[in-house]
N, CA, C, O and CB atoms as a CASP TS submission, in Angstrom:
PFRMAT TS
TARGET T0000
AUTHOR 0000-0000-0000
METHOD Language model
MODEL 1
PARENT N/A
ATOM      1  N   UNK     1     248.405-192.265  30.665  1.00  0.00           N
ATOM      2  CA  UNK     1     246.967-192.117  30.559  1.00  0.00           C
ATOM      3  C   UNK     1     246.623-190.632  30.597  1.00  0.00           C
ATOM      4  O   UNK     1     247.289-189.862  31.289  1.00  0.00           O
ATOM      5  CB  UNK     1     246.241-192.890  31.692  1.00  0.00           C
ATOM      6  N   UNK     2     245.617-190.234  29.881  1.00  0.00           N
ATOM      7  CA  UNK     2     245.257-188.827  29.810  1.00  0.00           C
ATOM      8  C   UNK     2     244.453-188.401  31.027  1.00  0.00           C
ATOM      9  O   UNK     2     243.888-189.226  31.746  1.00  0.00           O
ATOM     10  CB  UNK     2     244.471-188.546  28.540  1.00  0.00           C
ATOM     11  N   UNK     3     244.418-187.103  31.236  1.00  0.00           N
ATOM     12  CA  UNK     3     243.678-186.542  32.366  1.00  0.00           C
ATOM     13  C   UNK     3     242.185-186.699  32.125  1.00  0.00           C
ATOM     14  O   UNK     3     241.747-186.719  30.974  1.00  0.00           O
ATOM     15  CB  UNK     3     244.041-185.051  32.582  1.00  0.00           C
ATOM     16  N   UNK     4     241.388-186.813  33.196  1.00  0.00           N
ATOM     17  CA  UNK     4     239.934-186.913  33.021  1.00  0.00           C
ATOM     18  C   UNK     4     239.384-185.644  32.395  1.00  0.00           C
ATOM     19  O   UNK     4     239.915-184.557  32.624  1.00  0.00           O
ATOM     20  CB  UNK     4     239.238-187.181  34.367  1.00  0.00           C
ATOM     21  N   UNK     5     238.330-185.773  31.611  1.00  0.00           N
ATOM     22  CA  UNK     5     237.772-184.584  30.952  1.00  0.00           C
ATOM     23  C   UNK     5     237.241-183.580  31.976  1.00  0.00           C
ATOM     24  O   UNK     5     236.692-183.951  33.014  1.00  0.00           O
ATOM     25  CB  UNK     5     236.646-184.988  29.982  1.00  0.00           C
ATOM     26  N   UNK     6     237.419-182.314  31.654  1.00  0.00           N
ATOM     27  CA  UNK     6     236.928-181.268  32.541  1.00  0.00           C
ATOM     28  C   UNK     6     235.414-181.132  32.386  1.00  0.00           C
ATOM     29  O   UNK     6     234.809-181.727  31.494  1.00  0.00           O
ATOM     30  CB  UNK     6     237.632-179.920  32.246  1.00  0.00           C
ATOM     31  N   UNK     7     234.824-180.343  33.265  1.00  0.00           N
ATOM     32  CA  UNK     7     233.376-180.142  33.218  1.00  0.00           C
ATOM     33  C   UNK     7     232.953-179.561  31.876  1.00  0.00           C
ATOM     34  O   UNK     7     231.923-179.954  31.328  1.00  0.00           O
ATOM     35  CB  UNK     7     232.925-179.222  34.359  1.00  0.00           C
ATOM     36  N   UNK     8     233.740-178.623  31.341  1.00  0.00           N
ATOM     37  CA  UNK     8     233.377-178.034  30.055  1.00  0.00           C
ATOM     38  C   UNK     8     233.484-179.068  28.935  1.00  0.00           C
ATOM     39  O   UNK     8     232.706-179.037  27.982  1.00  0.00           O
ATOM     40  CB  UNK     8     234.271-176.822  29.747  1.00  0.00           C
ATOM     41  N   UNK     9     234.464-179.999  29.053  1.00  0.00           N
ATOM     42  CA  UNK     9     234.567-181.077  28.069  1.00  0.00           C
ATOM     43  C   UNK     9     233.337-181.969  28.136  1.00  0.00           C
ATOM     44  O   UNK     9     232.781-182.352  27.107  1.00  0.00           O
ATOM     45  CB  UNK     9     235.844-181.909  28.299  1.00  0.00           C
ATOM     46  N   UNK    10     232.909-182.302  29.368  1.00  0.00           N
ATOM     47  CA  UNK    10     231.717-183.138  29.515  1.00  0.00           C
ATOM     48  C   UNK    10     230.502-182.474  28.888  1.00  0.00           C
ATOM     49  O   UNK    10     229.710-183.132  28.212  1.00  0.00           O
ATOM     50  CB  UNK    10     231.449-183.432  30.992  1.00  0.00           C
ATOM     51  N   UNK    11     230.353-181.190  29.105  1.00  0.00           N
ATOM     52  CA  UNK    11     229.237-180.451  28.520  1.00  0.00           C
ATOM     53  C   UNK    11     229.323-180.480  26.999  1.00  0.00           C
ATOM     54  O   UNK    11     228.313-180.641  26.314  1.00  0.00           O
ATOM     55  CB  UNK    11     229.222-178.996  29.028  1.00  0.00           C
ATOM     56  N   UNK    12     230.527-180.325  26.481  1.00  0.00           N
ATOM     57  CA  UNK    12     230.739-180.357  25.030  1.00  0.00           C
ATOM     58  C   UNK    12     230.417-181.736  24.474  1.00  0.00           C
ATOM     59  O   UNK    12     229.821-181.852  23.403  1.00  0.00           O
ATOM     60  CB  UNK    12     232.189-179.972  24.683  1.00  0.00           C
ATOM     61  N   UNK    13     230.808-182.781  25.196  1.00  0.00           N
ATOM     62  CA  UNK    13     230.514-184.147  24.756  1.00  0.00           C
ATOM     63  C   UNK    13     229.009-184.431  24.796  1.00  0.00           C
ATOM     64  O   UNK    13     228.468-185.071  23.895  1.00  0.00           O
ATOM     65  CB  UNK    13     231.265-185.162  25.633  1.00  0.00           C
ATOM     66  N   UNK    14     228.351-183.955  25.832  1.00  0.00           N
ATOM     67  CA  UNK    14     226.903-184.122  25.924  1.00  0.00           C
ATOM     68  C   UNK    14     226.218-183.442  24.743  1.00  0.00           C
ATOM     69  O   UNK    14     225.308-184.005  24.135  1.00  0.00           O
ATOM     70  CB  UNK    14     226.372-183.552  27.255  1.00  0.00           C
ATOM     71  N   UNK    15     226.655-182.243  24.428  1.00  0.00           N
ATOM     72  CA  UNK    15     226.079-181.499  23.306  1.00  0.00           C
ATOM     73  C   UNK    15     226.350-182.223  21.988  1.00  0.00           C
ATOM     74  O   UNK    15     225.477-182.289  21.123  1.00  0.00           O
ATOM     75  CB  UNK    15     226.651-180.066  23.256  1.00  0.00           C
ATOM     76  N   UNK    16     227.555-182.763  21.836  1.00  0.00           N
ATOM     77  CA  UNK    16     227.898-183.492  20.616  1.00  0.00           C
ATOM     78  C   UNK    16     227.043-184.751  20.486  1.00  0.00           C
ATOM     79  O   UNK    16     226.599-185.091  19.390  1.00  0.00           O
ATOM     80  CB  UNK    16     229.394-183.859  20.607  1.00  0.00           C
ATOM     81  N   UNK    17     226.813-185.441  21.603  1.00  0.00           N
ATOM     82  CA  UNK    17     225.954-186.629  21.585  1.00  0.00           C
ATOM     83  C   UNK    17     224.540-186.267  21.164  1.00  0.00           C
ATOM     84  O   UNK    17     223.945-186.923  20.309  1.00  0.00           O
ATOM     85  CB  UNK    17     225.935-187.304  22.963  1.00  0.00           C
ATOM     86  N   UNK    18     224.010-185.218  21.772  1.00  0.00           N
ATOM     87  CA  UNK    18     222.657-184.776  21.432  1.00  0.00           C
ATOM     88  C   UNK    18     222.556-184.420  19.955  1.00  0.00           C
ATOM     89  O   UNK    18     221.565-184.737  19.296  1.00  0.00           O
ATOM     90  CB  UNK    18     222.252-183.573  22.291  1.00  0.00           C
ATOM     91  N   UNK    19     223.591-183.758  19.441  1.00  0.00           N
ATOM     92  CA  UNK    19     223.593-183.345  18.038  1.00  0.00           C
ATOM     93  C   UNK    19     223.652-184.564  17.120  1.00  0.00           C
ATOM     94  O   UNK    19     222.932-184.626  16.123  1.00  0.00           O
ATOM     95  CB  UNK    19     224.779-182.405  17.753  1.00  0.00           C
ATOM     96  N   UNK    20     224.506-185.531  17.450  1.00  0.00           N
ATOM     97  CA  UNK    20     224.620-186.738  16.625  1.00  0.00           C
ATOM     98  C   UNK    20     223.308-187.508  16.617  1.00  0.00           C
ATOM     99  O   UNK    20     222.874-187.974  15.564  1.00  0.00           O
ATOM    100  CB  UNK    20     225.758-187.639  17.134  1.00  0.00           C
ATOM    101  N   UNK    21     222.677-187.648  17.763  1.00  0.00           N
ATOM    102  CA  UNK    21     221.397-188.355  17.851  1.00  0.00           C
ATOM    103  C   UNK    21     220.329-187.620  17.052  1.00  0.00           C
ATOM    104  O   UNK    21     219.531-188.247  16.355  1.00  0.00           O
ATOM    105  CB  UNK    21     220.956-188.502  19.321  1.00  0.00           C
ATOM    106  N   UNK    22     220.313-186.298  17.151  1.00  0.00           N
ATOM    107  CA  UNK    22     219.328-185.509  16.394  1.00  0.00           C
ATOM    108  C   UNK    22     219.538-185.668  14.889  1.00  0.00           C
ATOM    109  O   UNK    22     218.569-185.731  14.133  1.00  0.00           O
ATOM    110  CB  UNK    22     219.417-184.019  16.783  1.00  0.00           C
ATOM    111  N   UNK    23     220.791-185.733  14.453  1.00  0.00           N
ATOM    112  CA  UNK    23     221.072-185.886  13.015  1.00  0.00           C
ATOM    113  C   UNK    23     220.604-187.245  12.495  1.00  0.00           C
ATOM    114  O   UNK    23     220.401-187.422  11.294  1.00  0.00           O
ATOM    115  CB  UNK    23     222.577-185.715  12.744  1.00  0.00           C
ATOM    116  N   UNK    24     220.435-188.203  13.414  1.00  0.00           N
ATOM    117  CA  UNK    24     219.948-189.529  13.031  1.00  0.00           C
ATOM    118  C   UNK    24     218.489-189.710  13.440  1.00  0.00           C
ATOM    119  O   UNK    24     218.030-190.831  13.660  1.00  0.00           O
ATOM    120  CB  UNK    24     220.816-190.626  13.670  1.00  0.00           C
ATOM    121  N   UNK    25     217.774-188.611  13.538  1.00  0.00           N
ATOM    122  CA  UNK    25     216.342-188.612  13.853  1.00  0.00           C
ATOM    123  C   UNK    25     216.013-189.368  15.145  1.00  0.00           C
ATOM    124  O   UNK    25     214.958-189.992  15.251  1.00  0.00           O
ATOM    125  CB  UNK    25     215.567-189.221  12.703  1.00  0.00           C
ATOM    126  N   UNK    26     216.918-189.308  16.118  1.00  0.00           N
ATOM    127  CA  UNK    26     216.671-189.931  17.405  1.00  0.00           C
ATOM    128  C   UNK    26     216.909-191.430  17.442  1.00  0.00           C
ATOM    129  O   UNK    26     216.715-192.058  18.483  1.00  0.00           O
ATOM    130  CB  UNK    26     215.292-189.658  17.814  1.00  0.00           C
ATOM    131  N   UNK    27     217.322-192.009  16.336  1.00  0.00           N
ATOM    132  CA  UNK    27     217.559-193.450  16.271  1.00  0.00           C
ATOM    133  C   UNK    27     218.958-193.742  16.804  1.00  0.00           C
ATOM    134  O   UNK    27     219.954-193.429  16.152  1.00  0.00           O
ATOM    135  CB  UNK    27     217.396-193.984  14.811  1.00  0.00           C
ATOM    136  N   UNK    28     219.030-194.349  18.000  1.00  0.00           N
ATOM    137  CA  UNK    28     220.332-194.584  18.626  1.00  0.00           C
ATOM    138  C   UNK    28     221.183-195.581  17.852  1.00  0.00           C
ATOM    139  O   UNK    28     222.402-195.426  17.771  1.00  0.00           O
ATOM    140  CB  UNK    28     220.142-195.075  20.040  1.00  0.00           C
ATOM    141  N   UNK    29     220.553-196.602  17.284  1.00  0.00           N
ATOM    142  CA  UNK    29     221.309-197.596  16.502  1.00  0.00           C
ATOM    143  C   UNK    29     221.947-196.932  15.278  1.00  0.00           C
ATOM    144  O   UNK    29     223.109-197.190  14.964  1.00  0.00           O
ATOM    145  CB  UNK    29     220.383-198.767  16.057  1.00  0.00           C
ATOM    146  N   UNK    30     221.194-196.088  14.598  1.00  0.00           N
ATOM    147  CA  UNK    30     221.735-195.371  13.440  1.00  0.00           C
ATOM    148  C   UNK    30     222.851-194.425  13.849  1.00  0.00           C
ATOM    149  O   UNK    30     223.825-194.257  13.115  1.00  0.00           O
ATOM    150  CB  UNK    30     220.630-194.593  12.730  1.00  0.00           C
ATOM    151  N   UNK    31     222.716-193.806  15.016  1.00  0.00           N
ATOM    152  CA  UNK    31     223.738-192.900  15.515  1.00  0.00           C
ATOM    153  C   UNK    31     225.038-193.651  15.765  1.00  0.00           C
ATOM    154  O   UNK    31     226.112-193.207  15.359  1.00  0.00           O
ATOM    155  CB  UNK    31     223.265-192.207  16.797  1.00  0.00           C
ATOM    156  N   UNK    32     224.932-194.800  16.439  1.00  0.00           N
ATOM    157  CA  UNK    32     226.130-195.599  16.719  1.00  0.00           C
ATOM    158  C   UNK    32     226.761-196.063  15.418  1.00  0.00           C
ATOM    159  O   UNK    32     227.982-196.014  15.271  1.00  0.00           O
ATOM    160  CB  UNK    32     225.788-196.813  17.611  1.00  0.00           C
ATOM    161  N   UNK    33     225.952-196.509  14.480  1.00  0.00           N
ATOM    162  CA  UNK    33     226.460-196.974  13.183  1.00  0.00           C
ATOM    163  C   UNK    33     227.192-195.846  12.463  1.00  0.00           C
ATOM    164  O   UNK    33     228.270-196.063  11.910  1.00  0.00           O
ATOM    165  CB  UNK    33     225.305-197.508  12.302  1.00  0.00           C
ATOM    166  N   UNK    34     226.623-194.655  12.465  1.00  0.00           N
ATOM    167  CA  UNK    34     227.259-193.508  11.804  1.00  0.00           C
ATOM    168  C   UNK    34     228.587-193.161  12.465  1.00  0.00           C
ATOM    169  O   UNK    34     229.556-192.832  11.781  1.00  0.00           O
ATOM    170  CB  UNK    34     226.326-192.287  11.831  1.00  0.00           C
ATOM    171  N   UNK    35     228.635-193.234  13.792  1.00  0.00           N
ATOM    172  CA  UNK    35     229.878-192.922  14.500  1.00  0.00           C
ATOM    173  C   UNK    35     230.946-193.971  14.227  1.00  0.00           C
ATOM    174  O   UNK    35     232.121-193.631  14.086  1.00  0.00           O
ATOM    175  CB  UNK    35     229.622-192.816  16.004  1.00  0.00           C
ATOM    176  N   UNK    36     230.558-195.238  14.152  1.00  0.00           N
ATOM    177  CA  UNK    36     231.515-196.297  13.816  1.00  0.00           C
ATOM    178  C   UNK    36     232.057-196.083  12.405  1.00  0.00           C
ATOM    179  O   UNK    36     233.257-196.218  12.167  1.00  0.00           O
ATOM    180  CB  UNK    36     230.852-197.694  13.935  1.00  0.00           C
ATOM    181  N   UNK    37     231.171-195.750  11.480  1.00  0.00           N
ATOM    182  CA  UNK    37     231.596-195.516  10.097  1.00  0.00           C
ATOM    183  C   UNK    37     232.554-194.325  10.016  1.00  0.00           C
ATOM    184  O   UNK    37     233.551-194.375   9.296  1.00  0.00           O
ATOM    185  CB  UNK    37     230.370-195.277   9.192  1.00  0.00           C
ATOM    186  N   UNK    38     232.250-193.259  10.750  1.00  0.00           N
ATOM    187  CA  UNK    38     233.114-192.082  10.756  1.00  0.00           C
ATOM    188  C   UNK    38     234.469-192.437  11.344  1.00  0.00           C
ATOM    189  O   UNK    38     235.498-191.982  10.844  1.00  0.00           O
ATOM    190  CB  UNK    38     232.467-190.929  11.551  1.00  0.00           C
ATOM    191  N   UNK    39     234.484-193.239  12.393  1.00  0.00           N
ATOM    192  CA  UNK    39     235.739-193.645  13.010  1.00  0.00           C
ATOM    193  C   UNK    39     236.571-194.489  12.045  1.00  0.00           C
ATOM    194  O   UNK    39     237.783-194.298  11.942  1.00  0.00           O
ATOM    195  CB  UNK    39     235.469-194.425  14.303  1.00  0.00           C
ATOM    196  N   UNK    40     235.931-195.416  11.343  1.00  0.00           N
ATOM    197  CA  UNK    40     236.648-196.234  10.364  1.00  0.00           C
ATOM    198  C   UNK    40     237.234-195.378   9.255  1.00  0.00           C
ATOM    199  O   UNK    40     238.355-195.622   8.806  1.00  0.00           O
ATOM    200  CB  UNK    40     235.720-197.291   9.771  1.00  0.00           C
ATOM    201  N   UNK    41     236.489-194.381   8.812  1.00  0.00           N
ATOM    202  CA  UNK    41     236.990-193.476   7.783  1.00  0.00           C
ATOM    203  C   UNK    41     238.237-192.741   8.287  1.00  0.00           C
ATOM    204  O   UNK    41     239.239-192.650   7.578  1.00  0.00           O
ATOM    205  CB  UNK    41     235.894-192.463   7.369  1.00  0.00           C
ATOM    206  N   UNK    42     238.168-192.223   9.508  1.00  0.00           N
ATOM    207  CA  UNK    42     239.306-191.491  10.069  1.00  0.00           C
ATOM    208  C   UNK    42     240.511-192.402  10.277  1.00  0.00           C
ATOM    209  O   UNK    42     241.650-191.978  10.083  1.00  0.00           O
ATOM    210  CB  UNK    42     238.914-190.840  11.394  1.00  0.00           C
ATOM    211  N   UNK    43     240.264-193.657  10.673  1.00  0.00           N
ATOM    212  CA  UNK    43     241.364-194.605  10.817  1.00  0.00           C
ATOM    213  C   UNK    43     242.041-194.863   9.470  1.00  0.00           C
ATOM    214  O   UNK    43     243.267-194.954   9.398  1.00  0.00           O
ATOM    215  CB  UNK    43     240.856-195.925  11.419  1.00  0.00           C
ATOM    216  N   UNK    44     241.249-194.981   8.406  1.00  0.00           N
ATOM    217  CA  UNK    44     241.814-195.193   7.066  1.00  0.00           C
ATOM    218  C   UNK    44     242.620-193.979   6.623  1.00  0.00           C
ATOM    219  O   UNK    44     243.693-194.124   6.038  1.00  0.00           O
ATOM    220  CB  UNK    44     240.697-195.486   6.045  1.00  0.00           C
ATOM    221  N   UNK    45     242.107-192.783   6.900  1.00  0.00           N
ATOM    222  CA  UNK    45     242.843-191.549   6.568  1.00  0.00           C
ATOM    223  C   UNK    45     244.174-191.508   7.315  1.00  0.00           C
ATOM    224  O   UNK    45     245.204-191.160   6.738  1.00  0.00           O
ATOM    225  CB  UNK    45     241.997-190.292   6.915  1.00  0.00           C
ATOM    226  N   UNK    46     244.149-191.861   8.586  1.00  0.00           N
ATOM    227  CA  UNK    46     245.365-191.865   9.395  1.00  0.00           C
ATOM    228  C   UNK    46     246.373-192.858   8.841  1.00  0.00           C
ATOM    229  O   UNK    46     247.559-192.544   8.747  1.00  0.00           O
ATOM    230  CB  UNK    46     245.042-192.198  10.856  1.00  0.00           C
ATOM    231  N   UNK    47     245.920-194.049   8.472  1.00  0.00           N
ATOM    232  CA  UNK    47     246.819-195.049   7.890  1.00  0.00           C
ATOM    233  C   UNK    47     247.451-194.535   6.605  1.00  0.00           C
ATOM    234  O   UNK    47     248.642-194.745   6.374  1.00  0.00           O
ATOM    235  CB  UNK    47     246.064-196.353   7.618  1.00  0.00           C
ATOM    236  N   UNK    48     246.665-193.863   5.763  1.00  0.00           N
ATOM    237  CA  UNK    48     247.202-193.297   4.520  1.00  0.00           C
ATOM    238  C   UNK    48     248.257-192.237   4.811  1.00  0.00           C
ATOM    239  O   UNK    48     249.304-192.208   4.163  1.00  0.00           O
ATOM    240  CB  UNK    48     246.073-192.692   3.674  1.00  0.00           C
ATOM    241  N   UNK    49     247.991-191.375   5.771  1.00  0.00           N
ATOM    242  CA  UNK    49     248.957-190.337   6.128  1.00  0.00           C
ATOM    243  C   UNK    49     250.225-190.937   6.707  1.00  0.00           C
ATOM    244  O   UNK    49     251.327-190.485   6.397  1.00  0.00           O
ATOM    245  CB  UNK    49     248.344-189.361   7.123  1.00  0.00           C
ATOM    246  N   UNK    50     250.075-191.960   7.553  1.00  0.00           N
ATOM    247  CA  UNK    50     251.247-192.611   8.126  1.00  0.00           C
ATOM    248  C   UNK    50     252.077-193.287   7.039  1.00  0.00           C
ATOM    249  O   UNK    50     253.307-193.252   7.089  1.00  0.00           O
ATOM    250  CB  UNK    50     250.825-193.635   9.185  1.00  0.00           C
ATOM    251  N   UNK    51     251.417-193.900   6.061  1.00  0.00           N
ATOM    252  CA  UNK    51     252.132-194.539   4.955  1.00  0.00           C
ATOM    253  C   UNK    51     252.861-193.493   4.118  1.00  0.00           C
ATOM    254  O   UNK    51     253.998-193.716   3.701  1.00  0.00           O
ATOM    255  CB  UNK    51     251.158-195.347   4.073  1.00  0.00           C
ATOM    256  N   UNK    52     252.217-192.358   3.871  1.00  0.00           N
ATOM    257  CA  UNK    52     252.839-191.290   3.093  1.00  0.00           C
ATOM    258  C   UNK    52     254.061-190.736   3.821  1.00  0.00           C
ATOM    259  O   UNK    52     255.090-190.472   3.199  1.00  0.00           O
ATOM    260  CB  UNK    52     251.826-190.166   2.818  1.00  0.00           C
ATOM    261  N   UNK    53     253.952-190.563   5.120  1.00  0.00           N
ATOM    262  CA  UNK    53     255.084-190.055   5.898  1.00  0.00           C
ATOM    263  C   UNK    53     256.212-191.071   5.891  1.00  0.00           C
ATOM    264  O   UNK    53     257.377-190.696   5.757  1.00  0.00           O
ATOM    265  CB  UNK    53     254.659-189.733   7.348  1.00  0.00           C
ATOM    266  N   UNK    54     255.890-192.350   6.035  1.00  0.00           N
ATOM    267  CA  UNK    54     256.907-193.400   6.009  1.00  0.00           C
ATOM    268  C   UNK    54     257.617-193.450   4.666  1.00  0.00           C
ATOM    269  O   UNK    54     258.799-193.784   4.596  1.00  0.00           O
ATOM    270  CB  UNK    54     256.279-194.754   6.317  1.00  0.00           C
ATOM    271  N   UNK    55     256.895-193.117   3.599  1.00  0.00           N
ATOM    272  CA  UNK    55     257.472-193.123   2.255  1.00  0.00           C
ATOM    273  C   UNK    55     258.255-191.850   1.966  1.00  0.00           C
ATOM    274  O   UNK    55     258.840-191.709   0.893  1.00  0.00           O
ATOM    275  CB  UNK    55     256.377-193.299   1.217  1.00  0.00           C
ATOM    276  N   UNK    56     258.268-190.924   2.918  1.00  0.00           N
ATOM    277  CA  UNK    56     259.028-189.698   2.738  1.00  0.00           C
ATOM    278  C   UNK    56     258.229-188.537   2.195  1.00  0.00           C
ATOM    279  O   UNK    56     258.786-187.470   1.935  1.00  0.00           O
ATOM    280  CB  UNK    56     260.157-189.953   1.845  1.00  0.00           C
ATOM    281  N   UNK    57     256.947-188.723   2.021  1.00  0.00           N
ATOM    282  CA  UNK    57     256.100-187.625   1.552  1.00  0.00           C
ATOM    283  C   UNK    57     255.735-186.753   2.744  1.00  0.00           C
ATOM    284  O   UNK    57     255.178-187.231   3.732  1.00  0.00           O
ATOM    285  CB  UNK    57     254.815-188.162   0.838  1.00  0.00           C
ATOM    286  N   UNK    58     256.053-185.475   2.639  1.00  0.00           N
ATOM    287  CA  UNK    58     255.737-184.546   3.716  1.00  0.00           C
ATOM    288  C   UNK    58     254.805-183.490   3.159  1.00  0.00           C
ATOM    289  O   UNK    58     255.094-182.901   2.117  1.00  0.00           O
ATOM    290  CB  UNK    58     257.025-183.901   4.319  1.00  0.00           C
ATOM    291  N   UNK    59     253.698-183.238   3.828  1.00  0.00           N
ATOM    292  CA  UNK    59     252.779-182.209   3.335  1.00  0.00           C
ATOM    293  C   UNK    59     253.471-180.846   3.270  1.00  0.00           C
ATOM    294  O   UNK    59     254.249-180.490   4.155  1.00  0.00           O
ATOM    295  CB  UNK    59     251.531-182.128   4.235  1.00  0.00           C
ATOM    296  N   UNK    60     253.179-180.096   2.220  1.00  0.00           N
ATOM    297  CA  UNK    60     253.773-178.766   2.079  1.00  0.00           C
ATOM    298  C   UNK    60     253.037-177.740   2.911  1.00  0.00           C
ATOM    299  O   UNK    60     253.579-176.679   3.220  1.00  0.00           O
ATOM    300  CB  UNK    60     253.780-178.337   0.624  1.00  0.00           C
ATOM    301  N   UNK    61     251.810-178.050   3.274  1.00  0.00           N
ATOM    302  CA  UNK    61     250.996-177.119   4.046  1.00  0.00           C
ATOM    303  C   UNK    61     250.184-177.904   5.057  1.00  0.00           C
ATOM    304  O   UNK    61     249.590-178.928   4.720  1.00  0.00           O
ATOM    305  CB  UNK    61     250.072-176.279   3.126  1.00  0.00           C
ATOM    306  N   UNK    62     250.155-177.434   6.282  1.00  0.00           N
ATOM    307  CA  UNK    62     249.342-178.061   7.309  1.00  0.00           C
ATOM    308  C   UNK    62     247.976-177.410   7.300  1.00  0.00           C
ATOM    309  O   UNK    62     247.844-176.197   7.469  1.00  0.00           O
ATOM    310  CB  UNK    62     250.007-177.948   8.705  1.00  0.00           C
ATOM    311  N   UNK    63     246.965-178.232   7.100  1.00  0.00           N
ATOM    312  CA  UNK    63     245.599-177.731   7.090  1.00  0.00           C
ATOM    313  C   UNK    63     244.986-177.987   8.445  1.00  0.00           C
ATOM    314  O   UNK    63     244.949-179.127   8.908  1.00  0.00           O
ATOM    315  CB  UNK    63     244.761-178.389   5.968  1.00  0.00           C
ATOM    316  N   UNK    64     244.506-176.940   9.084  1.00  0.00           N
ATOM    317  CA  UNK    64     243.819-177.074  10.363  1.00  0.00           C
ATOM    318  C   UNK    64     242.460-176.448  10.222  1.00  0.00           C
ATOM    319  O   UNK    64     242.328-175.278   9.864  1.00  0.00           O
ATOM    320  CB  UNK    64     244.619-176.420  11.524  1.00  0.00           C
ATOM    321  N   UNK    65     241.444-177.248  10.510  1.00  0.00           N
ATOM    322  CA  UNK    65     240.091-176.715  10.466  1.00  0.00           C
ATOM    323  C   UNK    65     239.464-176.909  11.819  1.00  0.00           C
ATOM    324  O   UNK    65     239.721-177.902  12.500  1.00  0.00           O
ATOM    325  CB  UNK    65     239.245-177.390   9.361  1.00  0.00           C
ATOM    326  N   UNK    66     238.652-175.972  12.204  1.00  0.00           N
ATOM    327  CA  UNK    66     237.928-176.140  13.459  1.00  0.00           C
ATOM    328  C   UNK    66     236.611-176.793  13.143  1.00  0.00           C
ATOM    329  O   UNK    66     235.944-176.447  12.167  1.00  0.00           O
ATOM    330  CB  UNK    66     237.721-174.785  14.195  1.00  0.00           C
ATOM    331  N   UNK    67     236.241-177.741  13.975  1.00  0.00           N
ATOM    332  CA  UNK    67     235.005-178.482  13.753  1.00  0.00           C
ATOM    333  C   UNK    67     234.043-178.222  14.900  1.00  0.00           C
ATOM    334  O   UNK    67     234.412-178.292  16.072  1.00  0.00           O
ATOM    335  CB  UNK    67     235.284-179.993  13.610  1.00  0.00           C
ATOM    336  N   UNK    68     232.826-177.925  14.544  1.00  0.00           N
ATOM    337  CA  UNK    68     231.795-177.744  15.575  1.00  0.00           C
ATOM    338  C   UNK    68     230.935-178.983  15.676  1.00  0.00           C
ATOM    339  O   UNK    68     229.992-179.020  16.467  1.00  0.00           O
ATOM    340  CB  UNK    68     230.919-176.515  15.271  1.00  0.00           C
ATOM    341  N   UNK    69     231.242-180.001  14.886  1.00  0.00           N
ATOM    342  CA  UNK    69     230.438-181.220  14.886  1.00  0.00           C
ATOM    343  C   UNK    69     230.773-182.128  16.046  1.00  0.00           C
ATOM    344  O   UNK    69     229.972-182.999  16.386  1.00  0.00           O
ATOM    345  CB  UNK    69     230.623-181.965  13.594  1.00  0.00           C
ATOM    346  N   UNK    70     231.924-181.960  16.664  1.00  0.00           N
ATOM    347  CA  UNK    70     232.317-182.882  17.729  1.00  0.00           C
ATOM    348  C   UNK    70     231.866-182.500  19.057  1.00  0.00           C
ATOM    349  O   UNK    70     232.140-183.204  20.029  1.00  0.00           O
ATOM    350  CB  UNK    70     233.737-183.028  17.770  1.00  0.00           C
TER
END
């Protein structure tokens, strides 16, 4: 099991929640729906990457981007 989030993580999560809610005009149902949709998209991407790795496809370049949306 992972360690509990630190105080700075909690602050970051609070800020991310506020930002997500604001992007959905304060509508909590829309916010939850958008987050579920984003999670499903990421799960599909992960499945595709896992299938590619299982098939022997290895990325030639690792792309790392920093996200301020989370």
